[in-house]
N, CA and C atoms of all chains as a GROMACS GRO file, in nm:
protein
  582
    1UNK      N    1   0.085  -0.120   0.000
    1UNK     CA    2   0.000   0.000   0.000
    1UNK      C    3   0.088   0.124   0.000
    2UNK      N    4   0.063   0.216  -0.089
    2UNK     CA    5   0.143   0.338  -0.096
    2UNK      C    6   0.109   0.435   0.015
    3UNK      N    7   0.206   0.520   0.042
    3UNK     CA    8   0.188   0.617   0.150
    3UNK      C    9   0.070   0.710   0.124
    4UNK      N   10   0.046   0.742  -0.002
    4UNK     CA   11  -0.063   0.834  -0.034
    4UNK      C   12  -0.199   0.783   0.009
    5UNK      N   13  -0.209   0.655   0.032
    5UNK     CA   14  -0.336   0.600   0.078
    5UNK      C   15  -0.346   0.602   0.230
    6UNK      N   16  -0.236   0.633   0.296
    6UNK     CA   17  -0.233   0.630   0.442
    6UNK      C   18  -0.228   0.771   0.500
    7UNK      N   19  -0.145   0.858   0.443
    7UNK     CA   20  -0.123   0.992   0.499
    7UNK      C   21  -0.182   1.098   0.406
    8UNK      N   22  -0.266   1.184   0.463
    8UNK     CA   23  -0.328   1.290   0.383
    8UNK      C   24  -0.318   1.423   0.458
    9UNK      N   25  -0.337   1.530   0.382
    9UNK     CA   26  -0.342   1.665   0.439
    9UNK      C   27  -0.218   1.700   0.520
   10UNK      N   28  -0.105   1.680   0.459
   10UNK     CA   29   0.025   1.705   0.520
   10UNK      C   30   0.050   1.856   0.524
   11UNK      N   31   0.075   1.909   0.645
   11UNK     CA   32   0.101   2.053   0.659
   11UNK      C   33   0.220   2.074   0.751
   12UNK      N   34   0.296   2.178   0.726
   12UNK     CA   35   0.406   2.212   0.817
   12UNK      C   36   0.397   2.360   0.852
   13UNK      N   37   0.451   2.394   0.969
   13UNK     CA   38   0.457   2.533   1.011
   13UNK      C   39   0.591   2.560   1.077
   14UNK      N   40   0.625   2.687   1.089
   14UNK     CA   41   0.740   2.730   1.168
   14UNK      C   42   0.871   2.670   1.122
   15UNK      N   43   0.949   2.624   1.220
   15UNK     CA   44   1.084   2.577   1.192
   15UNK      C   45   1.090   2.441   1.124
   16UNK      N   46   0.977   2.373   1.116
   16UNK     CA   47   0.976   2.248   1.038
   16UNK      C   48   0.935   2.287   0.897
   17UNK      N   49   1.034   2.308   0.814
   17UNK     CA   50   1.008   2.367   0.682
   17UNK      C   51   1.028   2.268   0.570
   18UNK      N   52   1.145   2.208   0.568
   18UNK     CA   53   1.178   2.122   0.455
   18UNK      C   54   1.176   1.977   0.503
   19UNK      N   55   1.076   1.905   0.458
   19UNK     CA   56   1.054   1.769   0.506
   19UNK      C   57   1.032   1.676   0.387
   20UNK      N   58   1.095   1.563   0.392
   20UNK     CA   59   1.060   1.453   0.302
   20UNK      C   60   1.014   1.338   0.390
   21UNK      N   61   0.895   1.290   0.364
   21UNK     CA   62   0.831   1.192   0.451
   21UNK      C   63   0.819   1.060   0.376
   22UNK      N   64   0.867   0.957   0.438
   22UNK     CA   65   0.858   0.825   0.378
   22UNK      C   66   0.793   0.732   0.480
   23UNK      N   67   0.705   0.647   0.434
   23UNK     CA   68   0.641   0.555   0.527
   23UNK      C   69   0.617   0.421   0.460
   24UNK      N   70   0.621   0.318   0.541
   24UNK     CA   71   0.595   0.184   0.491
   24UNK      C   72   0.502   0.113   0.589
   25UNK      N   73   0.403   0.050   0.533
   25UNK     CA   74   0.315  -0.034   0.613
   25UNK      C   75   0.385  -0.167   0.633
   26UNK      N   76   0.459  -0.180   0.742
   26UNK     CA   77   0.548  -0.295   0.756
   26UNK      C   78   0.475  -0.421   0.799
   27UNK      N   79   0.353  -0.408   0.845
   27UNK     CA   80   0.282  -0.528   0.885
   27UNK      C   81   0.234  -0.608   0.765
   28UNK      N   82   0.223  -0.540   0.649
   28UNK     CA   83   0.185  -0.613   0.529
   28UNK      C   84   0.251  -0.549   0.407
   29UNK      N   85   0.385  -0.548   0.404
   29UNK     CA   86   0.453  -0.484   0.291
   29UNK      C   87   0.430  -0.559   0.162
   30UNK      N   88   0.425  -0.481   0.056
   30UNK     CA   89   0.416  -0.544  -0.074
   30UNK      C   90   0.555  -0.594  -0.111
   31UNK      N   91   0.569  -0.719  -0.149
   31UNK     CA   92   0.701  -0.776  -0.174
   31UNK      C   93   0.778  -0.697  -0.279
   32UNK      N   94   0.902  -0.667  -0.245
   32UNK     CA   95   0.989  -0.601  -0.342
   32UNK      C   96   0.960  -0.456  -0.366
   33UNK      N   97   0.877  -0.394  -0.281
   33UNK     CA   98   0.842  -0.255  -0.306
   33UNK      C   99   0.878  -0.169  -0.185
   34UNK      N  100   0.960  -0.068  -0.209
   34UNK     CA  101   0.994   0.024  -0.102
   34UNK      C  102   0.880   0.123  -0.082
   35UNK      N  103   0.885   0.198   0.026
   35UNK     CA  104   0.779   0.292   0.056
   35UNK      C  105   0.780   0.412  -0.035
   36UNK      N  106   0.665   0.472  -0.053
   36UNK     CA  107   0.657   0.596  -0.128
   36UNK      C  108   0.718   0.709  -0.046
   37UNK      N  109   0.769   0.809  -0.114
   37UNK     CA  110   0.818   0.928  -0.047
   37UNK      C  111   0.753   1.049  -0.113
   38UNK      N  112   0.738   1.154  -0.035
   38UNK     CA  113   0.685   1.275  -0.094
   38UNK      C  114   0.727   1.394  -0.010
   39UNK      N  115   0.717   1.510  -0.066
   39UNK     CA  116   0.754   1.632   0.003
   39UNK      C  117   0.632   1.721   0.015
   40UNK      N  118   0.648   1.828   0.092
   40UNK     CA  119   0.538   1.923   0.104
   40UNK      C  120   0.499   1.977  -0.034
   41UNK      N  121   0.598   1.995  -0.119
   41UNK     CA  122   0.569   2.047  -0.253
   41UNK      C  123   0.476   1.954  -0.329
   42UNK      N  124   0.485   1.825  -0.303
   42UNK     CA  125   0.397   1.731  -0.371
   42UNK      C  126   0.251   1.757  -0.333
   43UNK      N  127   0.228   1.789  -0.207
   43UNK     CA  128   0.092   1.819  -0.165
   43UNK      C  129   0.043   1.948  -0.229
   44UNK      N  130   0.133   2.045  -0.235
   44UNK     CA  131   0.092   2.174  -0.290
   44UNK      C  132   0.061   2.162  -0.438
   45UNK      N  133   0.129   2.069  -0.506
   45UNK     CA  134   0.104   2.050  -0.648
   45UNK      C  135  -0.024   1.971  -0.672
   46UNK      N  136  -0.063   1.893  -0.571
   46UNK     CA  137  -0.177   1.806  -0.590
   46UNK      C  138  -0.306   1.878  -0.554
   47UNK      N  139  -0.399   1.896  -0.647
   47UNK     CA  140  -0.524   1.966  -0.615
   47UNK      C  141  -0.606   1.896  -0.509
   48UNK      N  142  -0.588   1.766  -0.496
   48UNK     CA  143  -0.666   1.693  -0.397
   48UNK      C  144  -0.605   1.704  -0.258
   49UNK      N  145  -0.479   1.750  -0.254
   49UNK     CA  146  -0.412   1.757  -0.125
   49UNK      C  147  -0.376   1.620  -0.072
   50UNK      N  148  -0.379   1.521  -0.160
   50UNK     CA  149  -0.349   1.386  -0.117
   50UNK      C  150  -0.204   1.354  -0.145
   51UNK      N  151  -0.136   1.306  -0.042
   51UNK     CA  152   0.005   1.272  -0.059
   51UNK      C  153   0.018   1.155  -0.154
   52UNK      N  154   0.130   1.154  -0.221
   52UNK     CA  155   0.159   1.040  -0.306
   52UNK      C  156   0.106   1.056  -0.447
   53UNK      N  157   0.034   1.166  -0.471
   53UNK     CA  158  -0.016   1.187  -0.606
   53UNK      C  159   0.100   1.204  -0.704
   54UNK      N  160   0.204   1.269  -0.656
   54UNK     CA  161   0.326   1.283  -0.735
   54UNK      C  162   0.443   1.245  -0.646
   55UNK      N  163   0.461   1.118  -0.619
   55UNK     CA  164   0.564   1.078  -0.524
   55UNK      C  165   0.704   1.117  -0.569
   56UNK      N  166   0.784   1.148  -0.471
   56UNK     CA  167   0.920   1.191  -0.501
   56UNK      C  168   1.011   1.146  -0.390
   57UNK      N  169   1.136   1.122  -0.423
   57UNK     CA  170   1.232   1.091  -0.319
   57UNK      C  171   1.330   1.206  -0.299
   58UNK      N  172   1.309   1.315  -0.369
   58UNK     CA  173   1.402   1.427  -0.357
   58UNK      C  174   1.356   1.524  -0.251
   59UNK      N  175   1.451   1.598  -0.196
   59UNK     CA  176   1.417   1.699  -0.098
   59UNK      C  177   1.374   1.825  -0.170
   60UNK      N  178   1.320   1.918  -0.092
   60UNK     CA  179   1.276   2.044  -0.154
   60UNK      C  180   1.395   2.129  -0.188
   61UNK      N  181  -0.375   0.397   1.922
   61UNK     CA  182  -0.250   0.394   1.847
   61UNK      C  183  -0.134   0.427   1.939
   62UNK      N  184  -0.029   0.350   1.925
   62UNK     CA  185   0.089   0.370   2.008
   62UNK      C  186   0.210   0.404   1.920
   63UNK      N  187   0.311   0.460   1.986
   63UNK     CA  188   0.437   0.491   1.917
   63UNK      C  189   0.547   0.418   1.994
   64UNK      N  190   0.574   0.292   1.959
   64UNK     CA  191   0.668   0.213   2.039
   64UNK      C  192   0.812   0.262   2.034
   65UNK      N  193   0.850   0.328   1.925
   65UNK     CA  194   0.986   0.386   1.923
   65UNK      C  195   0.989   0.508   1.833
   66UNK      N  196   1.080   0.597   1.867
   66UNK     CA  197   1.107   0.716   1.786
   66UNK      C  198   1.246   0.767   1.824
   67UNK      N  199   1.322   0.811   1.726
   67UNK     CA  200   1.456   0.864   1.754
   67UNK      C  201   1.502   0.949   1.637
   68UNK      N  202   1.608   1.026   1.664
   68UNK     CA  203   1.672   1.106   1.559
   68UNK      C  204   1.798   1.036   1.512
   69UNK      N  205   1.826   1.048   1.384
   69UNK     CA  206   1.945   0.987   1.328
   69UNK      C  207   2.001   1.076   1.218
   70UNK      N  208   2.128   1.051   1.186
   70UNK     CA  209   2.189   1.127   1.076
   70UNK      C  210   2.120   1.096   0.944
   71UNK      N  211   2.083   0.971   0.926
   71UNK     CA  212   2.018   0.932   0.801
   71UNK      C  213   1.944   0.801   0.822
   72UNK      N  214   1.844   0.779   0.742
   72UNK     CA  215   1.769   0.652   0.746
   72UNK      C  216   1.701   0.633   0.612
   73UNK      N  217   1.686   0.508   0.575
   73UNK     CA  218   1.609   0.477   0.455
   73UNK      C  219   1.553   0.336   0.468
   74UNK      N  220   1.475   0.299   0.369
   74UNK     CA  221   1.415   0.166   0.368
   74UNK      C  222   1.490   0.076   0.272
   75UNK      N  223   1.498  -0.048   0.311
   75UNK     CA  224   1.546  -0.147   0.215
   75UNK      C  225   1.429  -0.186   0.125
   76UNK      N  226   1.459  -0.255   0.020
   76UNK     CA  227   1.353  -0.299  -0.070
   76UNK      C  228   1.254  -0.394  -0.002
   77UNK      N  229   1.302  -0.458   0.104
   77UNK     CA  230   1.213  -0.552   0.174
   77UNK      C  231   1.131  -0.484   0.282
   78UNK      N  232   1.147  -0.349   0.296
   78UNK     CA  233   1.065  -0.277   0.392
   78UNK      C  234   1.126  -0.264   0.530
   79UNK      N  235   1.252  -0.305   0.547
   79UNK     CA  236   1.319  -0.285   0.675
   79UNK      C  237   1.386  -0.149   0.675
   80UNK      N  238   1.414  -0.097   0.796
   80UNK     CA  239   1.472   0.037   0.809
   80UNK      C  240   1.623   0.027   0.828
   81UNK      N  241   1.697   0.102   0.746
   81UNK     CA  242   1.841   0.119   0.767
   81UNK      C  243   1.862   0.253   0.836
   82UNK      N  244   1.939   0.252   0.946
   82UNK     CA  245   1.959   0.374   1.024
   82UNK      C  246   2.108   0.399   1.041
   83UNK      N  247   2.148   0.525   1.026
   83UNK     CA  248   2.287   0.564   1.043
   83UNK      C  249   2.296   0.674   1.148
   84UNK      N  250   2.367   0.649   1.256
   84UNK     CA  251   2.400   0.754   1.351
   84UNK      C  252   2.284   0.808   1.434
   85UNK      N  253   2.235   0.728   1.527
   85UNK     CA  254   2.133   0.779   1.620
   85UNK      C  255   2.198   0.879   1.715
   86UNK      N  256   2.132   0.992   1.738
   86UNK     CA  257   2.192   1.093   1.825
   86UNK      C  258   2.082   1.167   1.901
   87UNK      N  259   2.124   1.236   2.008
   87UNK     CA  260   2.032   1.325   2.079
   87UNK      C  261   2.101   1.453   2.125
   88UNK      N  262   2.218   1.481   2.063
   88UNK     CA  263   2.289   1.605   2.096
   88UNK      C  264   2.357   1.660   1.971
   89UNK      N  265   2.351   1.791   1.958
   89UNK     CA  266   2.419   1.860   1.848
   89UNK      C  267   2.502   1.972   1.908
   90UNK      N  268   2.627   1.982   1.866
   90UNK     CA  269   2.715   2.088   1.914
   90UNK      C  270   2.734   2.193   1.805
   91UNK      N  271   2.742   2.318   1.848
   91UNK     CA  272   2.764   2.427   1.753
   91UNK      C  273   2.846   2.535   1.823
   92UNK      N  274   2.923   2.608   1.744
   92UNK     CA  275   3.005   2.714   1.803
   92UNK      C  276   2.927   2.845   1.812
   93UNK      N  277   2.834   2.864   1.722
   93UNK     CA  278   2.758   2.988   1.720
   93UNK      C  279   2.608   2.961   1.709
   94UNK      N  280   2.532   3.051   1.766
   94UNK     CA  281   2.385   3.044   1.756
   94UNK      C  282   2.332   3.178   1.707
   95UNK      N  283   2.222   3.176   1.630
   95UNK     CA  284   2.146   3.060   1.582
   95UNK      C  285   2.231   2.970   1.494
   96UNK      N  286   2.195   2.842   1.496
   96UNK     CA  287   2.263   2.746   1.412
   96UNK      C  288   2.160   2.668   1.331
   97UNK      N  289   2.204   2.622   1.217
   97UNK     CA  290   2.115   2.544   1.130
   97UNK      C  291   2.170   2.404   1.118
   98UNK      N  292   2.085   2.307   1.149
   98UNK     CA  293   2.125   2.166   1.130
   98UNK      C  294   2.080   2.124   0.991
   99UNK      N  295   2.174   2.089   0.906
   99UNK     CA  296   2.138   2.071   0.764
   99UNK      C  297   2.045   1.955   0.736
  100UNK      N  298   2.064   1.844   0.808
  100UNK     CA  299   1.981   1.728   0.774
  100UNK      C  300   1.979   1.628   0.889
  101UNK      N  301   1.862   1.579   0.920
  101UNK     CA  302   1.848   1.470   1.018
  101UNK      C  303   1.719   1.397   0.987
  102UNK      N  304   1.712   1.276   1.041
  102UNK     CA  305   1.593   1.194   1.015
  102UNK      C  306   1.524   1.162   1.147
  103UNK      N  307   1.395   1.186   1.151
  103UNK     CA  308   1.313   1.143   1.264
  103UNK      C  309   1.248   1.011   1.222
  104UNK      N  310   1.284   0.906   1.294
  104UNK     CA  311   1.236   0.772   1.261
  104UNK      C  312   1.137   0.729   1.369
  105UNK      N  313   1.023   0.680   1.329
  105UNK     CA  314   0.926   0.637   1.430
  105UNK      C  315   0.836   0.528   1.375
  106UNK      N  316   0.784   0.450   1.466
  106UNK     CA  317   0.686   0.346   1.431
  106UNK      C  318   0.553   0.378   1.498
  107UNK      N  319   0.446   0.373   1.422
  107UNK     CA  320   0.311   0.384   1.475
  107UNK      C  321   0.246   0.247   1.469
  108UNK      N  322   0.182   0.211   1.578
  108UNK     CA  323   0.126   0.076   1.589
  108UNK      C  324  -0.021   0.087   1.626
  109UNK      N  325  -0.105   0.029   1.543
  109UNK     CA  326  -0.250   0.036   1.565
  109UNK      C  327  -0.305  -0.102   1.595
  110UNK      N  328  -0.408  -0.104   1.676
  110UNK     CA  329  -0.471  -0.232   1.709
  110UNK      C  330  -0.580  -0.263   1.606
  111UNK      N  331  -0.623  -0.387   1.600
  111UNK     CA  332  -0.732  -0.421   1.507
  111UNK      C  333  -0.858  -0.338   1.530
  112UNK      N  334  -0.877  -0.290   1.653
  112UNK     CA  335  -0.995  -0.208   1.682
  112UNK      C  336  -0.990  -0.075   1.609
  113UNK      N  337  -0.872  -0.039   1.556
  113UNK     CA  338  -0.857   0.090   1.488
  113UNK      C  339  -0.856   0.075   1.335
  114UNK      N  340  -0.878  -0.042   1.286
  114UNK     CA  341  -0.882  -0.062   1.140
  114UNK      C  342  -0.980   0.037   1.077
  115UNK      N  343  -0.935   0.103   0.970
  115UNK     CA  344  -1.023   0.191   0.895
  115UNK      C  345  -1.044   0.328   0.954
  116UNK      N  346  -0.985   0.355   1.071
  116UNK     CA  347  -1.003   0.486   1.134
  116UNK      C  348  -0.902   0.587   1.080
  117UNK      N  349  -0.936   0.713   1.096
  117UNK     CA  350  -0.844   0.822   1.061
  117UNK      C  351  -0.797   0.889   1.189
  118UNK      N  352  -0.666   0.901   1.203
  118UNK     CA  353  -0.609   0.964   1.322
  118UNK      C  354  -0.532   1.089   1.280
  119UNK      N  355  -0.539   1.191   1.364
  119UNK     CA  356  -0.458   1.310   1.337
  119UNK      C  357  -0.321   1.291   1.400
  120UNK      N  358  -0.219   1.302   1.318
  120UNK     CA  359  -0.082   1.288   1.364
  120UNK      C  360  -0.014   1.424   1.361
  121UNK      N  361   0.054   1.458   1.470
  121UNK     CA  362   0.125   1.585   1.474
  121UNK      C  363   0.264   1.564   1.533
  122UNK      N  364   0.362   1.624   1.470
  122UNK     CA  365   0.497   1.630   1.525
  122UNK      C  366   0.521   1.776   1.561
  123UNK      N  367   0.546   1.803   1.687
  123UNK     CA  368   0.561   1.941   1.731
  123UNK      C  369   0.701   1.963   1.787
  124UNK      N  370   0.772   2.060   1.732
  124UNK     CA  371   0.904   2.096   1.783
  124UNK      C  372   0.887   2.205   1.889
  125UNK      N  373   0.942   2.178   2.008
  125UNK     CA  374   0.927   2.274   2.118
  125UNK      C  375   1.063   2.306   2.178
  126UNK      N  376   1.074   2.427   2.233
  126UNK     CA  377   1.196   2.461   2.306
  126UNK      C  378   1.180   2.415   2.451
  127UNK      N  379   1.281   2.446   2.534
  127UNK     CA  380   1.277   2.392   2.670
  127UNK      C  381   1.173   2.459   2.758
  128UNK      N  382   1.116   2.569   2.709
  128UNK     CA  383   1.005   2.631   2.782
  128UNK      C  384   0.870   2.578   2.738
  129UNK      N  385   0.872   2.484   2.644
  129UNK     CA  386   0.748   2.428   2.594
  129UNK      C  387   0.684   2.509   2.483
  130UNK      N  388   0.757   2.610   2.437
  130UNK     CA  389   0.704   2.694   2.329
  130UNK      C  390   0.715   2.619   2.196
  131UNK      N  391   0.604   2.616   2.121
  131UNK     CA  392   0.605   2.547   1.991
  131UNK      C  393   0.678   2.632   1.889
  132UNK      N  394   0.778   2.570   1.825
  132UNK     CA  395   0.857   2.639   1.725
  132UNK      C  396   0.817   2.602   1.583
  133UNK      N  397   0.751   2.491   1.571
  133UNK     CA  398   0.708   2.446   1.439
  133UNK      C  399   0.633   2.315   1.455
  134UNK      N  400   0.561   2.280   1.351
  134UNK     CA  401   0.486   2.156   1.359
  134UNK      C  402   0.467   2.096   1.220
  135UNK      N  403   0.436   1.970   1.223
  135UNK     CA  404   0.403   1.895   1.102
  135UNK      C  405   0.279   1.815   1.139
  136UNK      N  406   0.177   1.824   1.057
  136UNK     CA  407   0.055   1.749   1.088
  136UNK      C  408   0.002   1.681   0.964
  137UNK      N  409  -0.070   1.575   0.985
  137UNK     CA  410  -0.129   1.501   0.875
  137UNK      C  411  -0.241   1.413   0.929
  138UNK      N  412  -0.327   1.372   0.840
  138UNK     CA  413  -0.429   1.272   0.874
  138UNK      C  414  -0.376   1.136   0.835
  139UNK      N  415  -0.381   1.046   0.930
  139UNK     CA  416  -0.328   0.911   0.907
  139UNK      C  417  -0.446   0.814   0.900
  140UNK      N  418  -0.459   0.750   0.786
  140UNK     CA  419  -0.568   0.654   0.768
  140UNK      C  420  -0.516   0.513   0.790
  141UNK      N  421  -0.570   0.449   0.890
  141UNK     CA  422  -0.528   0.312   0.919
  141UNK      C  423  -0.600   0.220   0.822
  142UNK      N  424  -0.524   0.144   0.747
  142UNK     CA  425  -0.589   0.064   0.643
  142UNK      C  426  -0.681  -0.042   0.702
  143UNK      N  427  -0.789  -0.069   0.633
  143UNK     CA  428  -0.879  -0.176   0.677
  143UNK      C  429  -0.818  -0.311   0.644
  144UNK      N  430  -0.774  -0.381   0.743
  144UNK     CA  431  -0.714  -0.513   0.721
  144UNK      C  432  -0.814  -0.620   0.764
  145UNK      N  433  -0.782  -0.740   0.728
  145UNK     CA  434  -0.867  -0.851   0.769
  145UNK      C  435  -0.788  -0.957   0.844
  146UNK      N  436  -0.661  -0.921   0.872
  146UNK     CA  437  -0.574  -1.022   0.933
  146UNK      C  438  -0.599  -1.039   1.082
  147UNK      N  439  -0.656  -0.933   1.144
  147UNK     CA  440  -0.674  -0.938   1.288
  147UNK      C  441  -0.546  -0.908   1.365
  148UNK      N  442  -0.440  -0.873   1.291
  148UNK     CA  443  -0.313  -0.844   1.357
  148UNK      C  444  -0.296  -0.695   1.376
  149UNK      N  445  -0.201  -0.657   1.462
  149UNK     CA  446  -0.170  -0.518   1.481
  149UNK      C  447  -0.103  -0.463   1.354
  150UNK      N  448  -0.129  -0.335   1.327
  150UNK     CA  449  -0.076  -0.271   1.207
  150UNK      C  450   0.046  -0.187   1.247
  151UNK      N  451   0.156  -0.206   1.177
  151UNK     CA  452   0.276  -0.126   1.200
  151UNK      C  453   0.299  -0.036   1.079
  152UNK      N  454   0.312   0.093   1.106
  152UNK     CA  455   0.345   0.187   0.999
  152UNK      C  456   0.472   0.260   1.040
  153UNK      N  457   0.580   0.235   0.968
  153UNK     CA  458   0.708   0.298   0.999
  153UNK      C  459   0.726   0.424   0.917
  154UNK      N  460   0.778   0.527   0.982
  154UNK     CA  461   0.791   0.658   0.918
  154UNK      C  462   0.935   0.706   0.927
  155UNK      N  463   0.983   0.762   0.819
  155UNK     CA  464   1.111   0.834   0.819
  155UNK      C  465   1.082   0.975   0.770
  156UNK      N  466   1.108   1.073   0.856
  156UNK     CA  467   1.090   1.212   0.817
  156UNK      C  468   1.227   1.277   0.808
  157UNK      N  469   1.268   1.309   0.689
  157UNK     CA  470   1.396   1.378   0.671
  157UNK      C  471   1.372   1.527   0.688
  158UNK      N  472   1.432   1.581   0.793
  158UNK     CA  473   1.412   1.722   0.829
  158UNK      C  474   1.537   1.800   0.787
  159UNK      N  475   1.519   1.897   0.703
  159UNK     CA  476   1.635   1.970   0.651
  159UNK      C  477   1.631   2.116   0.697
  160UNK      N  478   1.751   2.168   0.717
  160UNK     CA  479   1.772   2.310   0.746
  160UNK      C  480   1.689   2.359   0.864
  161UNK      N  481   1.693   2.282   0.972
  161UNK     CA  482   1.622   2.321   1.093
  161UNK      C  483   1.707   2.421   1.171
  162UNK      N  484   1.646   2.535   1.203
  162UNK     CA  485   1.722   2.638   1.273
  162UNK      C  486   1.691   2.635   1.423
  163UNK      N  487   1.797   2.644   1.503
  163UNK     CA  488   1.784   2.650   1.648
  163UNK      C  489   1.842   2.782   1.695
  164UNK      N  490   1.760   2.858   1.765
  164UNK     CA  491   1.798   2.995   1.800
  164UNK      C  492   1.905   3.002   1.908
  165UNK      N  493   1.899   2.909   2.002
  165UNK     CA  494   1.992   2.917   2.114
  165UNK      C  495   2.018   2.778   2.171
  166UNK      N  496   2.124   2.765   2.252
  166UNK     CA  497   2.149   2.634   2.314
  166UNK      C  498   2.034   2.596   2.407
  167UNK      N  499   2.023   2.467   2.432
  167UNK     CA  500   1.919   2.420   2.524
  167UNK      C  501   1.860   2.290   2.476
  168UNK      N  502   1.758   2.248   2.549
  168UNK     CA  503   1.693   2.120   2.516
  168UNK      C  504   1.569   2.147   2.430
  169UNK      N  505   1.565   2.080   2.318
  169UNK     CA  506   1.450   2.087   2.228
  169UNK      C  507   1.382   1.950   2.226
  170UNK      N  508   1.254   1.953   2.197
  170UNK     CA  509   1.177   1.828   2.198
  170UNK      C  510   1.091   1.818   2.074
  171UNK      N  511   1.097   1.701   2.012
  171UNK     CA  512   0.999   1.667   1.909
  171UNK      C  513   0.892   1.582   1.978
  172UNK      N  514   0.776   1.640   1.994
  172UNK     CA  515   0.665   1.568   2.057
  172UNK      C  516   0.578   1.506   1.949
  173UNK      N  517   0.545   1.379   1.968
  173UNK     CA  518   0.462   1.307   1.871
  173UNK      C  519   0.324   1.291   1.934
  174UNK      N  520   0.224   1.350   1.870
  174UNK     CA  521   0.088   1.346   1.922
  174UNK      C  522  -0.003   1.273   1.823
  175UNK      N  523  -0.089   1.191   1.877
  175UNK     CA  524  -0.190   1.123   1.794
  175UNK      C  525  -0.326   1.159   1.851
  176UNK      N  526  -0.410   1.219   1.768
  176UNK     CA  527  -0.540   1.264   1.816
  176UNK      C  528  -0.529   1.366   1.928
  177UNK      N  529  -0.423   1.446   1.924
  177UNK     CA  530  -0.401   1.549   2.026
  177UNK      C  531  -0.337   1.499   2.153
  178UNK      N  532  -0.317   1.369   2.165
  178UNK     CA  533  -0.256   1.313   2.286
  178UNK      C  534  -0.108   1.288   2.264
  179UNK      N  535  -0.024   1.336   2.354
  179UNK     CA  536   0.120   1.307   2.341
  179UNK      C  537   0.148   1.159   2.362
  180UNK      N  538   0.219   1.100   2.265
  180UNK     CA  539   0.248   0.957   2.269
  180UNK      C  540   0.395   0.928   2.295
  181UNK      N  541   0.481   1.016   2.247
  181UNK     CA  542   0.625   0.995   2.268
  181UNK      C  543   0.697   1.126   2.243
  182UNK      N  544   0.811   1.143   2.311
  182UNK     CA  545   0.893   1.262   2.291
  182UNK      C  546   1.035   1.222   2.257
  183UNK      N  547   1.094   1.296   2.166
  183UNK     CA  548   1.235   1.277   2.132
  183UNK      C  549   1.306   1.407   2.165
  184UNK      N  550   1.403   1.401   2.255
  184UNK     CA  551   1.472   1.522   2.296
  184UNK      C  552   1.601   1.540   2.215
  185UNK      N  553   1.637   1.666   2.198
  185UNK     CA  554   1.760   1.702   2.127
  185UNK      C  555   1.825   1.816   2.202
  186UNK      N  556   1.946   1.792   2.251
  186UNK     CA  557   2.019   1.895   2.324
  186UNK      C  558   2.112   1.970   2.229
  187UNK      N  559   2.095   2.102   2.225
  187UNK     CA  560   2.185   2.187   2.147
  187UNK      C  561   2.287   2.246   2.243
  188UNK      N  562   2.414   2.218   2.216
  188UNK     CA  563   2.521   2.255   2.308
  188UNK      C  564   2.616   2.351   2.238
  189UNK      N  565   2.650   2.459   2.307
  189UNK     CA  566   2.747   2.553   2.250
  189UNK      C  567   2.887   2.514   2.294
  190UNK      N  568   2.977   2.504   2.198
  190UNK     CA  569   3.116   2.466   2.227
  190UNK      C  570   3.210   2.574   2.174
  191UNK      N  571   3.331   2.573   2.230
  191UNK     CA  572   3.432   2.667   2.184
  191UNK      C  573   3.480   2.629   2.045
  192UNK      N  574   3.523   2.729   1.973
  192UNK     CA  575   3.578   2.703   1.840
  192UNK      C  576   3.693   2.605   1.852
  193UNK      N  577   3.690   2.499   1.773
  193UNK     CA  578   3.795   2.398   1.777
  193UNK      C  579   3.778   2.300   1.891
  194UNK      N  580   3.673   2.313   1.972
  194UNK     CA  581   3.653   2.226   2.086
  194UNK      C  582   3.568   2.107   2.057
   0.00000   0.00000   0.00000
């Protein structure tokens, strides 16, 4: 299961500015698949505000 | 939902099999001058949900506080616990790479992890001022 199906409406404030968030559902990982990663910019680009719409492993 | 572990590290990533690789767990940073900027660190944590929480949405917040408890920044998101049928506890491991975090002065800082507004775990970070070359 990708992170975008688990984490939504990602927001940051103040000194937590540049974040890349990666998550894995380890209780039932999909074989051979690493976790999705995304940044705050991915949420801002996504009209739905749903993480993982444009997954990225790069920092802002 | 519980947070059985959380810590700061120099770096962390996932293996292809879903295990976590961690490099350099720490809870202290030294700097000669303040304010100082820590270029990169990883907050690693596990969230664990019971079968009774299958399909629920939880509000997750990471709050950075100074030693007076003043909030300096936060990260929040809605966490949807997947509907499983296994009857087992759900583990969701998180790696948050935090870049260019600024600390105004020496002292103890805390990353508080809250689920549904309730504090579940705290990770402390001591910022220490040292002499040049020390």
